[in-house]
C-alpha positions, 0 to 999 in steps of 0.5 A: 621803519615804524617811525617812517610808516607812522609819519607817512600814515599821519601825513596822509590822514591829515591831508585827506581830512584837511633874431626875428623869424617869420613863422608861417602857421597860425594856430587858433587853439589855446593851452591851459598851461599858458592862458585863459581858454576862450572857447565855451564848454562843449561836449567831449571830443573823442579825438582830443580825449584819445590824444590826451590819454595817449600823451598821459601814457607817454609822460608816464613812460618818461619816469621809468625812462629817467630811471634808466637814464640815471641808473646807467650813469651811477656806479654798478653798486648803486644802479637799483637804488637809483632806479628805485628813487625814480620808480617809487615816485609813481606810487607816492606822488600818485596817491598825493595827487589824488588825496589833495595835490590836484585840488591844491594845484588846480582847484578854486584859487585862494589868494592867487597862491594855492588852490583850495580843498574843494576837489580833495580825494577827486571830489567833483573831478568827474568825467564831464569836461572842466571848461577852465582847463580843458573843455573837450575832454573829461576832467579826470583825463586832464587830472591824470595828465597833470599827475604824470608831470607831478610824478616825474618832477621830484624824480629829476632832483634825485640826480643831484644826490644819487649814490648817498641818500637814505631811501626812507628819508627820500620817501618823506622828502617826496611827500613834503616836496611835492606838497610845499614846492611843486603844488604851489608853483603849479598853481601859480603858473597854471591854476586859474587865478595863479599870480604868474598866470595872471601876470601873463608869463608863459609856460606851455609844458613845464619849464618853470613848474617842472624843470626850474623847480627840480633843477634849483631844488637839486642845487640846494640838495647837492649843497646840503647833502655834500659830496660823495665819499671819494669825489674828486679822488677816485673815478666815478664813471657811468657803469652802463652808458647803454642803459643811459642811452635807452633811457634817453630814447624813452625820454625823447619819445615820451616828451612828445606827449609831455609837450604835444599833450599840453595842448589838451587837444589833437589839433594844430597846436599839438602838431606844432608843439610836437614838431618843434620839440623834435627839432630843438632836441636834435639841434641840442644833441648836435651842439652839445656834441660839437661843444664837447668835441671842441673842448675835450677832443672827442664826441661821446655818446653820454654827451650826445644823450645829455644834449638831447635831454637839454634840448627837450628841457629848453623847448618845454616852456616854449613849445606851444608858442614858437615855430621851427626856426626859433626852435633850432636856435633854442636847441642849439643854444641849450646844448652849448649852455648846458654843456658848459654849466655841467663843466663848471660844477667841479669848479663851483665845488658842489657834487651834482652827481648826474647833472640835474642842475646843469641840464634842468636848472640851466636848461629850464631857465634858458627855455623860459627866457627864450619863450620871452624872446621867440614867442609868436601869436602867429603860432598860438593866437592865445599866447603873446609875442616875444621880444623879437616879435615886438613885445618886450613886456613878455620877456620882463614877465618871464624874468619875474617868473623865473626869479620867483621860481628860483628863489622859492624852490631853493629856499623851500628845498633848503628848509625841507632838507635841513628839517629832514637831516635833523630828524631822520638824517639824509645820508646813508652811513659811510659803510653803506655808501662804500658797499652801495645802496643796492645792497645796503638799502634794498638787499639786492644786486642789479647784476648776478654773474 
């Protein structure tokens, strides 16, 4: 523990010092997560600020929601250990974001791949608007909204190594992964000067930045860490699907801020993103349930909520660029694709405990592709038309961005985990895994009866 504290303190000090569908509504607003804003800087708009602050709170609630969603799916002896892995990200990533993360992700560009240290410690990130990202809200409002995205992204990865990862190693993993994987990709896609943004690829609310990065990193983690003891030989059923259901409901609720808030204004574009988010999620809930019903003979509650999350993931990159009918197609396809992706994991031989790869990796990839198919300037004039609206170049840009996010996330996570395994060790010992993370890692129990 002393070594862990020394590593974290050293890292912190060093960091601190150094199918066509006709869409009806036309929306003139633009998203900073998508393309350059055309409007000049203006005074603070209280309505826009209120919406972004509310959206920030909604996205913050998604991390405890994820904790419950994942917590219900593990065995009873690991529920608190799993919840802690999500919840502690709120503490660790917040400090990283303030010290240097926001500056590297959104600060002045260096070589189209990273920001600089001009905004380290939030220096220069005040209460006046920043016209490059959000011209009508305080700069700090935009900063903290983006912070919540950075918080939940590494927490999503924990679904791949649930029930077997050392908590001390996980804390260090959080620091390194956010610094070397999340922050660069966020700058590529959303930062002024980032090469994917300059390419013209679209990611309204985090299909690449959040879901592909976490889902692909989850695949690397599942491969490096290996299977749970007894996997495939003994039952490892969810211990509390009711808890998972509550977590999914919180995720669905919070996602309105995740996608709607990415408009960084309380106008028509936020409304459009809000509407299609709900529609796609509903469609994916149905398609996953029906696919499971046809494949396994019974519809399950766990399948329905998994489908809902798959729909939320898939609509995320497209939410500011597509209309209602397109969102139905995106959601229906996401439910089916993600269901079969999850069903294949046992045949492919890796133990993705809570389906982070199948839902976030596959769902995020489909959503990014779907953006290249269904995006329409009739929805967001500051975006672009996709293939089904006469523009094939957007789809090509989407595919390039997907490939870059896949390769970078996988290789960097592989390197990080190998280094941590060699220095600190990734897994708990066999006895701790048998007893459960709650008792072995935290000295407590989720239930006292």
